[in-house]
N, C-alpha and C positions, 0 to 999 in steps of 0.2 A: 372341690377344685374343678371348675367347669371349663373355663376357657384357657387355663394355664396348666403347665406341669411343673413339678419341682425339679430343680437341678441340683448338682452336687454342692453348690454353695449354700444350700438351705434357703434360697430365695427363689421366687417364681421365675421361670424361663418362658419367654413368649413362644407361641407356635410358629411365628415367622422366622426367617433366617437369623441366626445369631451373628451379631456384628463383630468383626475381627479387626483389631488394630495390629499392624505389622511394623515392628521397629527393625530397620535394616533392609536394604534392597541391593546388596551385593550378590555374591554367588549363592549363598544360602537362601536369602530372601527372594530373589528373582527367579532362580532356577528350581528350587525345591518348594519352599513354603507357599508362595503366592499362587503358583499353578495348582497345587494340591488343595489349598483352601478353596480356590475358585471352582474346583471340580467336585467339591463335596456338597451334596444335598444338605440343606439346613444350615450352611455357613455362608456368609457374605463378606468378602474382603472389602472393608469400608474405608480404612485409613492406613496410609503408608508413611513412615517417617524415614527420610534420608536427607542429608545436607547437600548432596550432589545434585545440582539442577538437571544434569543430563539423566540421572537415574530417576528423578521425579518425572521428567518427560517420558522416559521409558515405561515407568509404572502406569501412567495415565494412558499411554498408547496400548499397553498390553491388557489393561483392565479399565475400560472407559468409565466405569461407575466409581472408581476409587478417588478419594481425596488424598492430597499429599501435604505434608508439613515438614518443617526443617529439622526439628529436634525431637528426641524422645520425650522431653517434658511436655511438648505440645500434644503428644498422644495421651500422656497421663492426665493432662488438664481436661481432656475430653472423656475421662473414665465413665462419666454418667451416660454417655452415648454409646458405650461399647459393652460387649458381653465377654470378650476374651482378648488378651494381649499375647502376641507371639514375638519372641525375641530371636531375631536372626542377626544380631549385632556382634561385634568382636567379643572374644572370650572374656576379656577383663571387665566387660560391662554386665555380664550375666547376673552376678550376685546383686550389685546395687540396683539394677533395673528390675529384677524379679522382686526384690524386697519392696521397692517403691510401688510396683503394680499390685502386689498383694495388700500392701497397706492402703492402697486406693480402693480395695474391695473387688479386684478383678481376678478371675482365674488366669493362669499363665502357662504357656508352652515355651520352653527354653531349648534352643538348639544345643547339641552336645558340644563340649562338656558342660554340665550344669554349673560347676564351680571349680576352683583350683584344688580344693581339699574335700575329703569326706565330711569333715566337721562343718564346713560351710554349707554343704548340701543338706546335712542333717538339720542345721539351724533353719534353712529355708523350708524344709519339710515340716518342721515344728511350727513355723509361722503360718504356713498354709493350713495346717490342722487347727491351730488356734482360731484362725479366721473362718474356718469352714469352707475353704476354697480349694479348687482343683489346682494342682501343680504337676506338670508332666514334662518329660524330656523327649525330644525328637530323636529317637533311635530308629531311623527309617530302615537301617540294614537288617532288622529283624524280618522285614518283608522283601528282602532280596529273593530272587527266584531260586538260587542255589542253596541258600540257607534254609528256605522253606522245604526244599527237597531233602536236605540232610536231616532236618528235624523229623520229617515224616518217615524216612528210612529208619531212624533210631526208634521212633515210637512204634513202628510196625515190627520191630525186632529183626529186620533184614540183616543187620550187622552183627547180631548177637550182643554180647556185652562189650561196649566200647572201651578200648584200652588207651588209645592215643588219638588225639584230635589235632590236626595240623591245619592252620588257616593263614592265608597270606593276602595282604594288600601291597603288591609290589609294582613299582613303576620305574621307568627309565627317563629321568629328568636330570641330566648331568649338570645343567645350569640352574642355579636358584632363581626363582621368580620374584623374590622379595615380598614385601607386605608383612602384615602383622602375623600371619600364619607361620612365617619362617623367621620371625624375630627372635633374637637371643635375650630380650628383656624378659625376666621371669614374670613380670606382671601381665605380659601378653599371652602367656600359656601357649607359645608357639611350639613348633616341632611335631613330629609324627606320632610320638607316644600319646599325646593328648588329643590329637586329631584323628587319624585313622585307628590308632590304638584303642580309642574309646569304643569304636564299633566292634573291634575284634574281641575285646574283653567282655563287652556286653553280650555278644553272641555266645561266648564260652560259658559265661555264668547262666545264661538262659537255658542252655542245653544241659549243663552238668552241675549247676549249683555252686555252693560256696568254695572258695579257694583257701587253702591252709598255708601254702608257701609259694614264694615267687623268686625266680632268678631271672635277671635281665642283663643284656648287653646293649649299650646305646652309644652310637658314634655320630660324629659330624664329619662327613667324608668329602663333601664337595667344596672346592676352593671358594671362599667368600661366604659360605653358609654359616649361620649363627646358631641354629637349633638342630636338634637331632634329626637326621635324615636316613638313618639305617639302624633299626632297633629290633631286638629279638626278646621274646618273653617265654619263659618256661613256667607254667602254672601246674601245681598239684592240687586237685580238687579233694574235698573231704571224702568223696566216694571212691577215690583212688584213680580216677581218670587223669591223664596228663594232657594238658593243652600246650602246644607249641605254636607261637604266634609270631609272624614277621610283618613289619611295616617298613617300607624302604622306598626311597626315590632314586636309588643308585643301582638297581638290579638290571644288568645288561641282558640277562636271559631270565624270563619270568618262570616261576614255578607254578604248580597247580594252585588254584584258588582254595580248594579243600582237598585234603587226604585224610580220611577217617578210617581207622583200623579197629576192627572188632574181633571177637572170638570166633565168629562165623564167616565174616566176609569183610572186604574193604570197599571204599567208594572213593573215586578220584574224579575231580571236576576242574577243568580249566576255564579260563575266560571270566568276564565280569557280567554281572546282572545288566541287562540292557536299559533299565529305566533312566539312569542318570543321563546316558547319551541321548535318549529320546527327549528328555526334558530340555537338555541343552540345545537340541535341534529345533525346539519350539513345538514339538508334539505334545498333546495333552491327553490325559485319561478321558475316556468317553468320546473321543473324536471318532466320527463315523469312518469305518474302514481300517481303524488302528486296533490291532490285537495287542492290548497293553501288557507289557512285561513278558511277552512270548519271544523265545529265541529259536533259531534254526535247529532242526534235528541234529545237524552236524556238530553242535556244541554240547550235546548231551554228555553227562558224566557216565562212568562205567562202574558196575558193581560186580565183584567176583573175588576169587581167592586163588593164590598160587601162581599168578601170571601178571604180566605188565599190561596196562591199557595201551602203552605205546606200541605194542606188538599185537594188538587186537584182543588182548585178554579181557575177560569179563563181559558182561552184557550191558548194552546202553540202557540208561534209565531216563524215561521222560522227565524233563525238568518242569516242576510246577511253575505257573506264571508268577512273575514278580507282582507285588501288590502294595506299592507305597500308598495308594489311596485308602487302604484299610486303616492306616493310623488315624487320619483325621475323621474318618467315618466312625471309628470307635470312640474317638474323643468327643465328637458331637453327641453320641449316645450317652456318654458319661455326664456331660454337662446337663442334658435334659432329664435323664433318668436317675442319676446318682450312680454310685459304685466307683470302683477303681478305674483310673485312666489306663490306656494301653501300655504306658511305661510310667512307673512311679518315681518320685524323687528319691525314695529310699533304695530303689534298685540302682539308680544312678550313683548314690552314695557308696553302695557296695562295689561298684565298678571303680570308683575313685579310690577306694582303699587299696585295690589291686594296682592301679596306676601309681599311686604314691609309693607303694612297696617296690614297684619296678624301678622307679626313679632312684630310690634309696639303694636298691640292690646294684644298679649299674654304677652308681657313684662310689659305693663302698666295696664292690667286688665280692659280694657274698649273697647267700640265700637269705631272704627275709621271711619270717613267719608271720602269719595273720591269724588272729583269734577269731574263730567262727562265732557269729552272733546269733542268738535265738531269733 
């Protein structure tokens, strides 16, 4: 093999940039995927699908080399000209579009959640395996600055044995914004459980492994809201760690992003990773003069025992920089060199089993058991 290298599909991958087709140019497509793809060496954003003429104009202005088309089918029709398809489309389209892309012979990245159920996710994973194609899920919050810091503290033993993990995505949005993300139609997979909850469950599983039981409380609190906007999950992991997770749009006073309690010490961190805000403002990774993912020292979390960080207890811990670009950099390596992608479809299926159990728990008012799979 002289001028080409083998990718994870089992077919040759060119040395030149891999050509990416992006389906969807709303929030996920325009703010997250397109900028990160464009900033990744070895990838080229080649084609964008959106039916909105204004978004087509926006895509061409923000990425002058890109071509735009009106429909996802127009992207699939150009499969021979592409090396990867990224789905940043509404949740209900993920399974049919991922299926069509895999059947067209293309590796696929899907924004979370991959599917409505773990069974659907497993079927997609099996299809990808049968076709020898990469299938990955965009769980960018694994590269949040605060999560990276928590993970390092745990790995370094700074907390001792972790006993309780608390994680929150809380907002104060007393008026619903509307759109499919807040739709009550079950087909849309709206609501915070499957939106922000997908991130929190994925993070908990990444840190502490399989979950054996789930208890959840889920409410629709805002007038006019159709889908859950205030949800709590209590997970028991097979290793004994308990994860308490909150997702809410109705939190008038925000709690800490993380509180992690161990046998030796605890860690408390407030605030949000700065990368989403930077992307929304039009900043891009690799821009000269931009320290990507870095937050002010005043935002550092505190590590200690026996006192409260609100009264100066504990020691400030430098926060590792956030690194969303690492996802697509790892994905590009997987496409060229083979090996597992940075997030696998079966990891997404494991998270969906927890989300399904949480939905059942909230509806039935009981704790739901999950069988641990080998």
